[in-house]
C-alpha positions in Angstrom: 0.0 0.1 -0.1 2.9 2.7 1.1 4.8 1.2 -2.4 1.5 2.3 -4.5 1.1 5.8 -2.8 4.7 6.4 -3.3 4.5 5.1 -6.7 0.9 7.5 -7.7 3.5 10.7 -5.9 5.8 10.5 -7.9 3.9 9.7 -10.9 2.1 13.3 -9.7 5.7 15.1 -9.7 6.4 14.1 -12.9 2.8 15.2 -14.5 2.7 18.5 -13.6 6.3 20.5 -13.2 4.6 24.4 -11.7 2.9 21.8 -9.4 -0.5 22.7 -10.4 -1.9 19.0 -10.4 0.0 18.5 -7.6 -1.1 21.0 -5.5 -4.8 20.0 -6.9 -4.5 16.2 -5.4 -3.0 18.1 -2.3 -5.8 19.5 -1.0 -8.3 17.6 -2.8 -6.5 14.5 0.1 -6.4 17.6 3.0 -10.0 18.4 2.7 -11.0 14.7 2.5 -8.8 14.1 5.3 -9.9 16.5 7.5 -13.9 15.5 6.9 -13.4 12.1 7.6 -11.7 13.4 11.2 -14.2 15.9 11.7 -17.3 13.0 11.3 -15.7 10.7 13.4 -15.3 13.6 16.2 -18.9 14.5 15.1 -19.9 10.4 15.5 -17.8 9.7 18.4 -19.4 12.2 20.7 -23.3 12.2 19.5 -22.7 8.6 19.8 -20.9 9.3 23.4 -18.2 6.6 22.5 -15.0 8.8 22.5 -13.3 9.7 25.8 -11.7 12.7 26.5 -8.5 11.9 25.2 -9.6 10.6 22.0 -11.8 14.1 21.5 -9.0 15.9 22.3 -7.2 14.6 19.8 -9.4 14.2 16.9 -10.4 17.7 18.0 -6.4 19.3 18.2 -6.1 17.1 14.6 -8.6 18.7 12.7 -7.8 22.1 14.2 -4.8 21.6 12.5 -5.6 20.0 9.6 -8.3 23.1 9.2 -5.1 25.4 9.1 -2.9 23.3 6.8 -5.9 23.6 4.2 -6.2 26.9 4.1 -2.0 27.5 4.0 -2.3 25.2 1.2 -5.6 27.9 -0.4 -3.5 30.6 0.1 -0.1 29.6 -1.2 -2.2 28.6 -4.5 -3.3 32.3 -4.5 0.3 33.8 -3.9 1.5 30.9 -6.8 -0.2 33.0 -9.7 0.6 35.7 -9.2 4.4 35.4 -7.7 4.8 33.5 -11.1 3.3 36.9 -13.4 6.0 38.4 -10.7 9.0 36.5 -11.9 8.1 36.9 -16.2 8.3 40.4 -15.1 11.2 40.7 -13.8 12.7 37.9 -16.4 11.3 39.5 -19.5 12.3 43.5 -17.7 9.1 44.3 -17.7 
């Protein structure tokens, strides 16, 4: 399983040197993981199957994932502007 994941990551890196496909896949993976963690927290809290430690762990993991997702989205917005600025500097405009 781990080997298959590594091979798929290598394929994504080779597929797009700009990183756009890899970035979109990263955002999608973060989103899926965030949803799964928050769903588990909600379900466990509702069914009262989680103890305090598990709730704390899932809450902090969910919060970190949301911050990571927000950071990746900010980077996605900034990256095109950075690329445009670099092109302008290279051409001397």
